[in-house]
Residue frames relative to the residue before (quaternion, step in Angstrom):
aa qw qx qy qz dx dy dz
M 1.0000 0.0000 0.0000 0.0000 0.00 0.00 0.00
M 0.3642 -0.7405 0.5277 0.2013 3.55 -0.78 1.03
V 0.3303 -0.7487 0.5441 0.1852 3.58 -0.80 0.99
D 0.3718 -0.7057 0.5592 0.2259 3.55 -0.91 0.94
Q 0.3314 -0.7858 0.4917 0.1760 3.59 -0.23 1.28
N 0.6088 0.5500 -0.3610 0.4433 3.60 1.06 -0.65
M 0.6450 0.5125 -0.3155 0.4709 3.59 1.00 -0.81
V 0.6485 0.5026 -0.3164 0.4762 3.60 0.93 -0.86
S 0.6614 0.5056 -0.3073 0.4609 3.59 0.92 -0.88
L 0.6507 0.5176 -0.3118 0.4598 3.56 0.96 -0.85
I 0.6799 0.4800 -0.2937 0.4702 3.59 0.84 -0.95
T 0.6498 0.5164 -0.3160 0.4595 3.59 0.94 -0.84
E 0.6749 0.4852 -0.2938 0.4720 3.58 0.94 -0.86
L 0.6288 0.5175 -0.3316 0.4763 3.61 0.99 -0.76
E 0.6474 0.5176 -0.3130 0.4637 3.55 0.96 -0.86
R 0.6777 0.4978 -0.2949 0.4538 3.56 0.86 -0.96
R 0.7369 0.4450 -0.2408 0.4483 3.59 0.84 -0.94
Y 0.8453 0.2371 -0.0614 0.4748 3.54 0.86 -0.97
L 0.7606 0.3926 -0.2095 0.4728 3.61 1.11 -0.44
E 0.6531 0.4432 -0.3163 0.5263 3.57 1.30 0.19
C 0.4807 -0.6114 0.5378 0.3255 3.53 -1.17 0.62
S 0.4099 -0.7419 0.4737 0.2389 3.58 -0.75 0.99
I 0.5981 0.5426 -0.3725 0.4574 3.61 1.23 -0.12
C 0.8221 0.2221 -0.0953 0.5154 3.59 0.63 -1.13
T 0.3327 -0.7796 0.4466 0.2865 3.60 1.36 -0.27
E 0.4115 0.6673 -0.5008 0.3669 3.59 1.16 0.57
V 0.5172 -0.6212 0.4862 0.3321 3.56 -1.16 0.63
F 0.5138 -0.6424 0.4746 0.3132 3.56 -0.97 0.87
D 0.0015 -0.7696 0.6380 0.0240 3.55 -1.21 0.58
E 0.5829 -0.5912 0.4204 0.3660 3.58 -1.22 -0.16
D 0.6072 0.5403 -0.3617 0.4566 3.59 1.24 0.23
E 0.8463 0.0220 0.0299 0.5314 3.58 -0.31 -1.26
R 0.7532 0.3749 -0.1917 0.5053 3.59 1.08 -0.67
T 0.1580 0.8081 -0.5452 0.1573 3.58 0.98 0.86
P 0.3964 -0.7138 0.5118 0.2672 3.62 -0.78 0.93
R 0.1184 -0.7837 0.6088 0.0337 3.57 -0.86 1.05
L 0.3084 -0.7725 0.5383 0.1355 3.54 -0.94 0.97
L 0.2725 -0.7500 0.5834 0.1513 3.55 -0.73 1.10
P 0.6554 -0.5210 0.3601 0.4115 3.64 -1.16 0.38
C 0.6424 0.5112 -0.3239 0.4702 3.62 1.18 -0.45
H 0.5015 -0.6936 0.3674 0.3639 3.57 1.41 0.05
H 0.4939 0.5884 -0.4752 0.4290 3.60 1.13 0.49
S 0.2300 -0.7836 0.5661 0.1119 3.56 -1.07 0.77
F 0.0091 0.7629 -0.6455 0.0350 3.51 -1.15 0.83
C 0.5565 -0.6105 0.4274 0.3674 3.57 -1.13 0.46
S 0.6761 -0.5186 0.3568 0.3830 3.54 -1.26 0.57
E 0.6582 0.5309 -0.3157 0.4304 3.57 0.92 -0.89
C 0.6801 0.4771 -0.2979 0.4702 3.58 0.90 -0.84
L 0.6311 0.5212 -0.3419 0.4617 3.59 1.01 -0.72
K 0.6173 0.5336 -0.3439 0.4648 3.59 1.06 -0.69
R 0.7129 0.4709 -0.2506 0.4552 3.58 0.96 -0.93
L 0.5521 0.6297 -0.3986 0.3739 3.59 1.14 -0.50
G 0.3056 -0.7580 0.5192 0.2497 3.54 1.04 -0.68
R 0.1865 -0.7745 0.5955 0.1032 3.49 -1.29 0.23
R 0.2521 -0.7399 0.6044 0.1540 3.51 -1.28 0.46
N 0.8529 -0.0707 0.0282 0.5165 3.55 -0.83 1.00
D 0.6950 -0.5011 0.2615 0.4445 3.57 0.82 1.06
T 0.6095 0.4967 -0.3909 0.4786 3.60 1.05 0.74
L 0.1764 -0.7569 0.6222 0.0937 3.52 -1.28 0.49
K 0.2806 -0.7655 0.5598 0.1481 3.58 -0.89 0.95
C 0.4184 -0.7077 0.5128 0.2475 3.58 -0.79 1.03
P 0.4240 -0.7249 0.4831 0.2478 3.61 -0.78 0.99
S 0.6636 0.5182 -0.3136 0.4391 3.61 1.14 -0.44
C 0.8416 0.1463 -0.0400 0.5183 3.59 0.78 -1.00
N 0.4385 -0.7327 0.4114 0.3189 3.60 1.37 0.01
A 0.3566 0.7082 -0.5245 0.3102 3.61 1.17 0.39
V 0.3019 -0.7448 0.5695 0.1727 3.55 -1.04 0.80
H 0.0984 -0.8122 0.5750 -0.0019 3.56 -0.76 1.12
K 0.4565 -0.6633 0.5264 0.2732 3.52 -1.09 0.78
V 0.2754 -0.7238 0.6094 0.1700 3.55 -0.97 0.93
E 0.3746 -0.7956 0.4395 0.1834 3.54 -0.28 1.34
K 0.8211 0.2242 -0.0945 0.5164 3.58 0.67 -1.05
N 0.8261 -0.2588 0.1956 0.4608 3.55 -0.93 -0.93
S 0.8333 0.1395 0.0044 0.5348 3.57 1.05 -0.62
P 0.6037 -0.5609 0.4213 0.3788 3.59 -1.19 0.46
I 0.6116 0.5571 -0.3771 0.4164 3.61 1.11 -0.42
D 0.5101 0.6277 -0.4298 0.4014 3.59 1.25 0.12
F 0.4616 0.6291 -0.4737 0.4083 3.59 1.26 -0.01
P 0.5796 -0.6243 0.3813 0.3590 3.64 -0.98 0.71
K 0.5488 -0.5762 0.4910 0.3546 3.53 -1.26 0.53
N 0.3674 -0.6942 0.5703 0.2407 3.53 -1.14 0.68
N 0.1939 -0.8341 0.5102 0.0802 3.56 0.07 1.33
T 0.5523 0.5984 -0.4000 0.4207 3.59 1.16 -0.44
R 0.6445 0.5072 -0.3193 0.4747 3.58 0.99 -0.80
R 0.6348 0.5225 -0.3271 0.4658 3.58 0.99 -0.84
D 0.6733 0.4971 -0.2956 0.4606 3.57 0.93 -0.93
L 0.6359 0.5163 -0.3289 0.4700 3.59 1.02 -0.75
T 0.6182 0.5340 -0.3401 0.4659 3.59 1.00 -0.77
S 0.6660 0.5030 -0.2923 0.4669 3.56 0.90 -0.95
F 0.6537 0.5169 -0.3075 0.4594 3.58 0.95 -0.90
L 0.6802 0.4831 -0.2950 0.4657 3.59 0.85 -0.94
Q 0.6270 0.5246 -0.3450 0.4611 3.58 1.02 -0.73
T 0.6366 0.5168 -0.3231 0.4724 3.59 0.98 -0.83
Q 0.6761 0.4865 -0.2915 0.4703 3.57 0.89 -0.92
S 0.6673 0.4963 -0.3135 0.4585 3.56 0.94 -0.82
D 0.6152 0.5308 -0.3485 0.4673 3.60 1.06 -0.66
L 0.6583 0.5091 -0.3072 0.4616 3.56 0.98 -0.83
N 0.7621 0.3461 -0.1755 0.5184 3.58 1.10 -0.69
A 0.5316 -0.6571 0.3741 0.3816 3.60 1.28 0.42
F 0.4760 0.6116 -0.4768 0.4148 3.57 1.09 0.68
K 0.0421 0.7855 -0.6148 0.0564 3.55 -0.96 0.90
K 0.5877 -0.5566 0.4393 0.3896 3.52 -1.29 0.07
C 0.3872 -0.7021 0.5541 0.2237 3.56 -0.86 1.03
C 0.4313 -0.7326 0.4724 0.2328 3.58 -0.85 0.96
V 0.6417 0.4947 -0.3346 0.4812 3.60 1.24 -0.14
C 0.8237 0.2446 -0.1069 0.5002 3.59 0.68 -1.09
D 0.3775 -0.7663 0.4424 0.2731 3.60 1.33 -0.15
R 0.4853 0.6358 -0.4572 0.3888 3.58 1.15 0.41
I 0.4286 -0.6487 0.5525 0.3003 3.55 -1.20 0.52
V 0.1444 0.7972 -0.5535 0.1929 3.53 -0.38 1.31
H 0.5976 -0.4983 0.4507 0.4375 3.54 -1.31 -0.05
V 0.2546 -0.7860 0.5495 0.1243 3.55 -0.33 1.28
T 0.1575 -0.8263 0.5379 0.0564 3.55 -0.81 1.01
Y 0.7930 0.2035 -0.1087 0.5638 3.61 1.21 -0.37
T 0.1235 -0.7427 0.6513 0.0942 3.52 -1.29 0.56
C 0.3864 -0.7041 0.5464 0.2375 3.57 -0.94 0.91
Q 0.4300 -0.7195 0.4852 0.2492 3.57 -0.78 1.02
Q 0.6858 0.4758 -0.2921 0.4669 3.60 1.06 -0.63
C 0.7695 0.3668 -0.1837 0.4894 3.61 0.83 -0.98
K 0.2650 -0.7683 0.5189 0.2650 3.56 1.21 -0.62
M 0.4452 0.6720 -0.4546 0.3788 3.57 1.14 0.74
D 0.3852 -0.7261 0.5312 0.2054 3.55 -1.17 0.71
F 0.0964 -0.8129 0.5742 0.0132 3.56 -1.07 0.83
F 0.4516 -0.6334 0.5788 0.2445 3.47 -1.30 0.76
E 0.6687 -0.5208 0.3552 0.3942 3.57 -1.12 0.64
M 0.7158 0.4709 -0.2637 0.4431 3.58 0.85 -0.98
C 0.7226 0.4468 -0.2447 0.4673 3.62 1.17 -0.47
R 0.4792 0.7024 -0.4333 0.2986 3.59 1.19 -0.27
Q 0.6305 0.5559 -0.3419 0.4202 3.58 0.99 -0.78
Q 0.6174 0.5412 -0.3467 0.4535 3.59 1.01 -0.73
H 0.6653 0.4921 -0.3080 0.4695 3.59 0.92 -0.85
I 0.6448 0.5172 -0.3184 0.4640 3.58 0.97 -0.85
T 0.6514 0.5197 -0.3101 0.4577 3.59 0.96 -0.86
E 0.7228 0.4396 -0.2412 0.4755 3.58 0.94 -0.91
N 0.7856 0.2062 -0.0864 0.5769 3.60 1.19 -0.55
R 0.1244 -0.8691 0.4751 0.0594 3.56 0.55 1.19
S 0.6900 0.4813 -0.2949 0.4530 3.62 1.05 -0.60
H 0.5705 0.6047 -0.3837 0.4021 3.60 1.24 -0.14
S 0.1971 -0.7618 0.6005 0.1424 3.56 -1.18 0.52
L 0.2818 -0.7637 0.5656 0.1324 3.52 -0.97 0.96
V 0.2058 -0.7530 0.6140 0.1166 3.52 -1.09 0.79
A 0.4261 -0.6924 0.5200 0.2619 3.55 -0.86 0.99
C 0.6202 -0.5745 0.3844 0.3709 3.56 -1.10 0.65
N 0.6659 0.4611 -0.3158 0.4942 3.59 1.16 -0.42
S 0.5819 -0.6434 0.3130 0.3866 3.56 1.37 0.52
E 0.5400 0.5720 -0.4294 0.4436 3.58 1.20 0.19
S 0.4300 -0.7197 0.4707 0.2748 3.58 -0.68 1.00
F 0.6591 -0.5095 0.3811 0.4009 3.52 -1.25 0.47
E 0.6578 0.5165 -0.3171 0.4471 3.58 0.92 -0.90
E 0.6513 0.5062 -0.3172 0.4678 3.61 0.99 -0.82
E 0.6556 0.5072 -0.3093 0.4661 3.57 0.98 -0.85
E 0.6366 0.5241 -0.3156 0.4694 3.58 1.00 -0.88
H 0.6513 0.5122 -0.3057 0.4690 3.59 0.97 -0.92
R 0.6473 0.5139 -0.3120 0.4685 3.59 0.95 -0.92
F 0.6436 0.5214 -0.3202 0.4598 3.60 0.98 -0.83
L 0.6677 0.5055 -0.3034 0.4545 3.58 0.92 -0.90
I 0.6418 0.5104 -0.3217 0.4733 3.59 1.02 -0.79
M 0.6837 0.4883 -0.2872 0.4600 3.58 0.89 -0.96
S 0.7205 0.4155 -0.2617 0.4897 3.60 1.04 -0.65
G 0.5124 -0.6767 0.4021 0.3432 3.59 1.27 0.03
R 0.5461 0.6276 -0.3926 0.3921 3.61 1.22 0.42
N 0.3721 0.7255 -0.5111 0.2718 3.63 1.10 0.40
């Protein structure tokens, strides 16, 4: 299956711009990395807002230096940015429809080409070697159901290196 590079580039750019915390560059989630919306409309994950600290019940935005009053006990009391959550959900739906998923090594939304039979984790072509190196007893199955070993063997035969 031919991967549409424009689609991969678009999803990667959307993820980088809108689905990652600009402080820690981690992808937002609904647990520790919940996107929080400051009154200046910049979003950061809950963990980074906790670490930013505050002075006299105020918090300074790292992007625009606006100073915001922290109403309650913690910076995580800023509202969740539900638009980011909805965009994540939308992109995941679109990526599933187009065989794009999140790589378990690099966390990017890419065309997944392998699944580990032991971990049941999905991998991008460029990240599969890292998983194999770290988990030598695991076997990867290509998305077209051909195992990694079969594909490697086929490649060696076709290249005359058998």
